[in-house]
N, C-alpha and C positions, 0 to 999 in steps of 0.2 A: 188795837182797833185797826181795822182793814176796810177799804173800801174801793169797788171794781169802779172803774169810770171809761169813758171812751171820748176821744176829741180827732179834730180833724188832722190828717195830714195830706198835704197835695189834696188827690179825691177820693181817699178812703178815709175810714177810720182807724185809729190805733187804739187798742185796748191795753190797758195798764191798771196796774193796783196803785193804791195809795196807802200807805201805812204809816200811822200814826204814833207817836210818844205817849207811853201810858197814862199821863196827865195833860195831854192833849187840851187845849182850850181854843176854839176858834178866834177869840178875840184878842189872839195874840199872833205874833209872827214869829216865823222859825226858818232857821237855815234848812236848807233843803237838798236833796242827793238825787240825781237820775242815777238809776241801776241798770244798767246794761248787759243782756244776756249772752251767752256765748254764741256761735256759730250753730245753725241748726238747733236751735234749744228754744225756750221760752222762759217766762217772768216767773214761772212755778218750780225752775230749775236754777238753783245757786243764787240768780241775783236776787230774787224777791224771799224766797224760804229760807235762805241762811244769810245774807248778807245785808238785804233790805230788812228784814226782821231785827236784826241784831242793831242796825244802825238806829231803827226806829226806837227800840228799848234805849237806846244811848240817848235821845232827844231828839232827833232829826225827824222831819218830816222826809218821808222817802216815796219814790215814783217810779216802780220796776215795771217797764212796758215790754209788749210784744213789739218787734222789729215788722215793719211793713212787709207784706205775704207770707207771715209767719206767724203761727202761735193762732192767738185769737184775733189778731188785727186783720184789717183788712187788705186788699190788693189782690190781683188776678192777672197772670194764672200764680199758683202757691208756689211756693219754696224758692223764690228768686232771693239770691244771695249778691246783692246789688252793691258793692260799698258806697256808691255817690247817694243811694237812696238811704241806706243804713245810716251814714251821717245826717243828711237831710232831717232824718227823726229826731236827733237830739234838739235842732231849731224848733221843731214841731211842740215836741215835748215843753222846751223852754218857753214858746208862743202859751202854751197852756198854763204853764205854772205861773207865769206874772200876772194870770188873770184872777188866780185864786189870791182870796185876803189875808189869807195866813201864812202864805210864802213870801219872805224877804229875798225881794229879788235881786238883792246886792250881796246874797250868799247863796248862791246855787253854786254846788259843787257834782263833782259826777264820777262815776265807779264803774269800771267794766271789768268782766271776765274773758278770759279767753279771747275771740275774736273781737269781743265787745270790749274788752281793752285797748285792741287797736283802734276800734273806732272810736273811743271816749278819747283818745288822743288826738285823732284826725279833727273831731270834732272843734276841740278844745283851740286848735290853731286858729280858727276863723271865728268862732262864736264866743264872744266875749263876754256875754252872760253868764258863762261857766268860769267861777273864779279858782276852784282848785280840782286837780286830776289826782284819781287813784286808778291805778291799773294792776289787778290781779292776773298773775299768769297769762299777762295781754300778750297777742298773737298779731302779727303783720300779716294780714290774710292775703294781701296782694303777692307779698314774698312767698307765701307757702302755695299760691296757686302758679306761680311760676315755676317753682320748685318740686318740692313733693305730690302736690295734687296734680301737677301735670308728667310727672313722670322725668323731670328735670328737661322736658322736651316743649317749651312754651309755645315755639312757631307751628310745632305740629299740634298743638291743643287747640291753638286758634283756629288751623285749618278745620279741625273735625268739629269744631263748635261751630265755625261757619256752614261747613255743609248740614250740621244738623239743624239749624236754623232755617236752611234754604228748605228743607225738607217738611220740617211743622210749619212753615209759608205756606205750603202747597197741600197741606193737610193730612199732615204725618203727624202720628200720635206722639204727643210729650215725652221725652226723655227726662226722668225723674232719677236720679243716682242717689241711692242709699250711701252713706259716707261710711258704714260701719258694717262689718260683718254679724250676723245674727245672733251669735254668742261667742264669748272669748273661747271655749271649747273649739268651734267651728273656725273662728280666725285660726287658731293656731292649729289646725288641721289644714288649714290653706297655705299655712308657711309662715305665716304674720309673726313677727316678734318686736316689732316696734312696742316699747310700752305705752305710749301717748294712743296708738290705736287700740291696743287691748285693754287698757284702762278706761277710757273711753267707754267703748262695749260695756264693761262691768258697770259704768256708771249707768249710762243709757238705756241699757237692754234686760237690766234687772229690776227689782222694786226698790234698789238703792237710790235711784234718780229717775226711772221712767215714769212719763209723764203724757196724758192723751194729745198735748199740742207739741209735746219734742219730738219733731220728727226724726231730725237728724237726716234730713233729703235735701237736695238741692237740684234747680232745672238745669241742666247742661247747657242748654240753648242761650243762656242767658249769664253764664260765667264769664264772656270775653272782659268786662270792664274790670272784673277782678283781677285778671292778666294782667292789665295796664296799669294798676294801682296800686299806691304805697302809700301806707299809714303814717309814714315818719317824714314824709317829701318835706322841705322847708322849717322843719322843727328848729333847725338852728336859729330861725328868725323869728318864727309866729307863736312857737308854743313857750310860751313866757309867764304862765300861771304855777302856782306849789303846783310840785309833782311828786308822788309817791309811787314806786314800783316796786311789788312784790312777786317773788319769783322762788320757785323752790330748785336746788341743786343738780337734781336729777334730771339731765335731758331727755328729751324725746324728739319724736318725728316731727311734731307739728313746731317746735322751736322757740318756746317763750323764752327759756333761760338766755338763748342768743339774742333776740328779740327785745330782752329786758336791759340787758347790758347795753344793747346798741341805744334805745333811746335815752335810758338815764345819761350816756356821754354824750348823746347829739342837742339834747333838749336844752334852749336857750333859759331856762327858769334859774332864776338865781337860788331861789330855794326848791332843791331836789333831793330827793333821798330814795335810796334802794336797799330795800331787807330780801335777804337770801336765806332761806330756810333749809339749814342744810338737812340732807336726808330725805327731803320730798319732792314729791314729782308733782307734775300739772294736774292732774286730778285729786291728787290728795288734797289740793287747795279749794277743791268746790264744796267739800261737805265733810273731811276728816277733820273731829273735833282738835286734835292739837295744832296742826298747821292753820286751821282756820282760827281758833284762839289767837295764835301767835300774832297772824296778818292783822285781826280787829284790834289787840293790844296797840298795833302801831296807827293804824289807818283812822279810829275813831279819834286819838289825842291830835293826830295831823289833820282832820276835817275841824274839829273844834277849834284848833290853834289858826288855821287860815281860810275861816269861813264866818 
């Protein structure tokens, strides 16, 4: 069973899907999982239709939500990828969940995929209503924006963002960047060889994962905050919840393998686990049955034990 809902986040609405266990009874209370989508994605891509569905079938209530300015959620202008707002979304989700009579407010966990994994870790540091954290091929978006997305020139990128924001303030057209080539073939023709970019294109630009709200676009003029942000700051002190990190061992340009090892080492969590799946890449963990099932076989018992 699934129900679409909307609730307030700052000055706009967040759109979400509530997924329920097969034997759901509204008179009972349930451990509940917040499921967060990747960068430039939406709740219908992996966070809801893959991991959210499986967790609901395992007995959890799941809320898969669209980030502010993205998907079916509100916020203008569109396609803003601001980590501070993305983290605030988790607090607003918690605010909503604790009003639901069937949600056990003391058993709320969070799962994030790709950038959603980094945001989940960041949110959990200061949102104590989150009791357990799972990061699936999680990426530190701030690190990525200082490195690969900036051509390893963060100062030059910030200067370009400043110029673009000034131009837009004076009436210029908004610059919305497509994060991926139109197809894998065109990407290869452009000389792209990175496994993450090509496999992301295969996921988002084909029937495999394409969704109307999965835009894979970003507003350039509002990216400065991300360049100056870090998903893992103060993790040695503040990230104390049980933590499970799942990564594939085939590294790509988005850096999930590197980031997964880093946060596993840095987290203050007394109880922390890392699952490295041999022979699999970042995007294999979005929807490929074998690695996804391996991840689920680890994370479902993890949540049952820690929530």
